[in-house]
C-alpha positions in Angstrom: -30.5 172.7 114.2 -29.3 170.0 111.8 -26.1 168.2 112.8 -23.9 168.1 109.8 -20.6 166.1 110.4 -18.7 168.0 107.6 -19.5 171.3 109.3 -19.6 170.5 113.0 -16.9 167.9 113.3 -14.0 169.1 111.2 -11.4 167.9 113.7 -12.5 164.3 113.1 -13.1 164.5 109.3 -10.7 167.2 108.1 -7.6 165.1 107.5 -5.1 166.3 104.9 -2.4 164.7 102.8 0.3 165.2 105.5 0.2 162.6 108.4 -1.0 164.0 111.7 -2.1 163.0 115.2 -5.8 162.8 116.1 -7.5 161.8 119.3 -10.7 159.8 118.5 -13.3 159.8 121.3 -15.8 157.0 122.0 -18.2 156.7 119.1 -21.3 154.7 118.4 -21.8 152.7 115.3 -24.1 150.4 113.5 -21.8 147.7 112.0 -21.6 144.5 110.2 -18.7 142.1 109.8 -17.6 140.1 106.8 -14.6 138.6 105.0 -13.3 138.2 101.4 -12.7 140.4 98.4 -14.4 143.8 98.7 -15.1 143.7 95.0 -17.5 140.8 95.5 -21.3 141.4 95.7 -21.4 140.1 99.3 -19.5 143.3 100.4 -21.8 145.6 98.5 -24.9 143.8 99.8 -23.7 144.5 103.4 -23.2 148.1 102.6 -26.7 148.3 101.2 -28.2 146.8 104.4 -26.2 149.2 106.5 -27.3 152.3 104.6 -30.9 151.2 104.6 -30.8 151.0 108.4 -28.8 154.2 108.8 -31.5 156.2 106.9 -34.3 154.5 108.8 -32.6 155.6 112.0 -32.3 159.2 110.7 -35.9 159.4 109.5 -37.2 157.8 112.7 -35.4 160.4 114.8 -36.5 163.3 112.6 -40.1 162.3 112.6 -40.3 162.1 116.4 -38.2 165.2 117.1 -40.3 167.8 118.9 -41.6 170.4 116.5 -41.6 173.3 118.9 -37.9 173.3 119.8 -35.3 175.8 120.7 -33.1 176.8 117.7 -30.0 175.2 119.3 -31.6 171.8 119.7 -30.9 169.1 117.1 -33.9 168.1 115.1 -32.2 166.3 112.2 -28.7 165.0 111.2 -26.7 164.1 108.1 -26.0 160.4 107.8 -22.3 159.9 108.6 -19.9 158.5 106.0 -19.2 154.8 105.5 -16.2 153.5 107.5 -14.4 150.2 107.7 -11.9 148.4 109.8 -9.6 146.1 107.8 -7.4 143.2 108.8 -5.4 140.8 106.6 -5.5 137.2 107.9 -2.6 134.9 107.2 -0.6 137.9 106.0 2.8 137.0 104.5 3.7 140.4 103.0 1.4 140.1 100.0 -2.1 141.5 99.7 -4.6 138.8 98.8 -8.0 140.4 98.9 -9.8 137.0 99.5 -8.0 136.9 102.9 -9.3 140.2 104.1 -11.5 140.5 107.2 -13.5 143.6 107.7 -16.1 145.5 109.7 -18.1 148.1 107.8 -19.9 150.7 109.8 -21.7 154.0 109.9 -21.3 156.2 112.9 -24.4 157.3 114.9 -24.8 160.6 116.8 -24.5 160.4 120.6 -28.2 161.0 121.0 -29.2 157.9 119.0 -29.9 155.0 121.5 -29.9 151.3 121.1 -33.7 151.4 121.4 -34.0 153.8 118.5 -31.8 151.5 116.4 -33.9 148.5 117.3 -37.1 150.3 116.4 -35.7 151.5 113.0 -34.5 147.9 112.3 -38.0 146.6 112.8 -39.4 149.2 110.4 -36.8 148.7 107.7 -37.3 144.9 107.8 -40.8 145.4 106.6 -40.2 148.2 104.0 -36.9 146.9 102.6 -36.3 143.2 103.4 -32.7 142.1 103.5 -31.3 138.9 104.9 -28.3 140.7 106.3 -30.1 143.0 108.8 -29.8 140.3 111.5 -26.0 140.5 111.3 -26.0 144.3 112.0 -25.1 145.3 115.6 -25.0 148.6 117.5 -21.8 149.1 119.4 -19.2 151.6 120.6 -15.5 152.0 119.6 -12.8 154.1 121.3 -9.6 154.4 119.3 -7.8 157.1 121.3 -4.5 158.4 119.8 -4.2 157.7 116.1 -2.2 158.7 113.1 -4.2 159.7 110.1 -3.8 160.9 106.5 -6.0 161.8 103.6 -5.4 159.4 100.8 -6.4 160.7 97.4 -6.7 158.1 94.6 -7.3 154.4 94.2 -7.7 152.1 97.1 -5.0 149.9 95.6 -2.5 152.8 96.0 -3.0 153.1 99.7 0.4 151.5 100.6 2.1 154.7 99.6 0.1 156.6 102.2 0.7 154.0 104.8 4.5 154.4 104.3 4.1 158.1 105.0 2.2 157.3 108.2 4.7 154.7 109.3 7.6 157.1 108.8 5.7 159.9 110.7 5.0 157.5 113.5 8.6 156.4 113.8 9.9 159.9 113.7 7.6 160.7 116.7 8.6 157.7 118.7 5.3 155.8 118.1 4.3 152.4 116.7 1.1 150.8 115.5 -0.9 149.0 118.1 -2.3 146.3 115.8 -2.4 145.2 112.2 -5.9 146.7 111.8 -6.6 150.1 110.3 -9.6 152.2 109.7 -10.8 153.8 106.5 -13.4 156.6 106.2 -14.8 157.1 102.7 -15.4 160.8 102.1 -16.4 160.4 98.4 -18.0 157.7 96.3 -19.3 157.4 92.7 -16.3 159.3 91.4 -13.2 158.4 89.3 -10.6 156.3 91.1 -8.0 159.0 91.0 -10.3 161.4 92.8 -11.4 159.2 95.6 -10.8 160.7 99.1 -10.3 158.3 102.0 -9.1 159.0 105.5 -6.7 156.3 106.7 -6.1 155.8 110.4 -4.4 153.5 112.8 -3.9 153.4 116.5 -0.5 154.2 118.0 1.4 153.9 121.2 4.9 155.0 122.4 7.7 152.7 121.4 9.0 150.7 124.3 12.6 151.5 125.2 
């Protein structure tokens, strides 16, 4: 069987344009940190390094998977979508992209181990050299209860979706835990008005 996140994990990647609650379990990621304007080449260079490693992990797993396997066992998987965690440093009510801090990441299936990631990293260093590989780490994240929404359109128009999320949270007696939020990019290489991005942030009950 091939693990396909769009088909097998709809609860985690099936957000719609109306805010909703979602419980995010512990997940494994390869990730790389950075700062500055996401339109700069440094940001795209980090994405390139991350994807190169992600596909090396996938191909490494696929090539070593047992050939004579039961039909229900996983022998391959679709690479997960790009995600990011964003924080605005020195925020004073105005978005200055040069002040952004981010972690970009690609989720890994639960059966991918740190040893598999390290082995793939050594292979990809030889085949596709990139100075940024050394900055990639393998780690886990557990977000728990979140509010999410599917934002359709330009990234610059995300504030309108965050207002809907904030209103939904307040109506349900919740508040954001931090000033960070997560973005999951379901589409790319398309027109700005057709981009589909899941926006999420962690919430907790409002203290009375």
